[in-house]
N, C-alpha and C positions, 0 to 999 in steps of 0.2 A: 713735887720737886724731882728733878732728874738726878741721876747718879753724879753727873758732872757738877751740878749745882752743889751737891753735898760735899764733894771734894774741894770745891772752891771755898765753901764755908769753913771746912776743916783747915785749909791753908791760912785763912784769916785768923781763926781762933788760936792756932798753934804757931803762927808766924813762920810757916814752912814755905820754902820755895815750891813753886808749881811748874812742872815742865809739861808741855802739851803740844799738840798740833792745832793750829788755828788757820783756817783758810788755806790748808795744805802746806803750811810752813811751821817748822819747829820753833817754839817760843820758850824762853826761860823767864819766869815771872815771879814777882812778889805781889800777891793780891791784897788790895787795900780796902775794897768794898765789894760786896756782892748782894744782889737783890733783883728787883724788877724795874723795867722802864716800859711803860705802856703795856703792862701785863706780860712782857717777855723777860726771860732770865738774862741778866747782864752782870758784868763785873768791870770794875776799874782796877787795873793792874799796872805795875811798873815793870816794863820789859827791860831786863838788864843784859840779856844775851839771846842768841838764836838768830832767826831769819826774819826779814820783813820785805814786803813787796817794794817799799820805797827806801830800803836801807835803814839801818839802826844808827842813830847818833851816838858818838862816843859818850859813854856814861849812861846810856839808856834813854827810854822815852815812856811816857804815860800812854796806856792803851785802854780804850773802851771796847769791850768784847761782848758779842752776842754768844751766849753759851751754847746755842743750838749749832754753832759752827766749830765747837771745840771737840777734839777727840784725843785718845791716847794720853790721858791725864796720869801723871805720877807726882806724888809729893816727895820732896827731897829735903834733907838737912843741908844747911849751908847758910852763908851770910845773908842777912836781910838787906835788901836794896830799896832805896827810895830817892827822892830829890827834895831839896829844901822847899820847893813850892807845893809840897803835899797838903798844906793847910788851905790852899785856894779852894773855893767852893766848886764842887764837881756837879756835872749835870748828866753823868752817865747812868746813874741809878737813882730813881726817885722814891722807891720803897726799899729801904735797906734791911737785909736779913742779918748781915754780919759786917762789921767795920773794924779796922785796926784802931786801937786806942793808943794814943801817945801820952 
């Protein structure tokens, strides 16, 4: 497991915000699930602030992220962000290492 993966797991377990760079853009996230998809490290996160190549909807958006493209990870204290549709089945991670429990 990569150092980035370990920080994403910590973010889930402690419900801490995670700030990082993904595909060259600053992201502010609340990670909901982290694990593997087809053997590659991935995470499902709710992006509540930061940048996006397509823009960020008011209130935020769900993101499926390949952790190999994540750099500059920082865990931060702050409000936990999600959307009401968090209970919909996700397809981003098929082997879960850590997941937020509601």
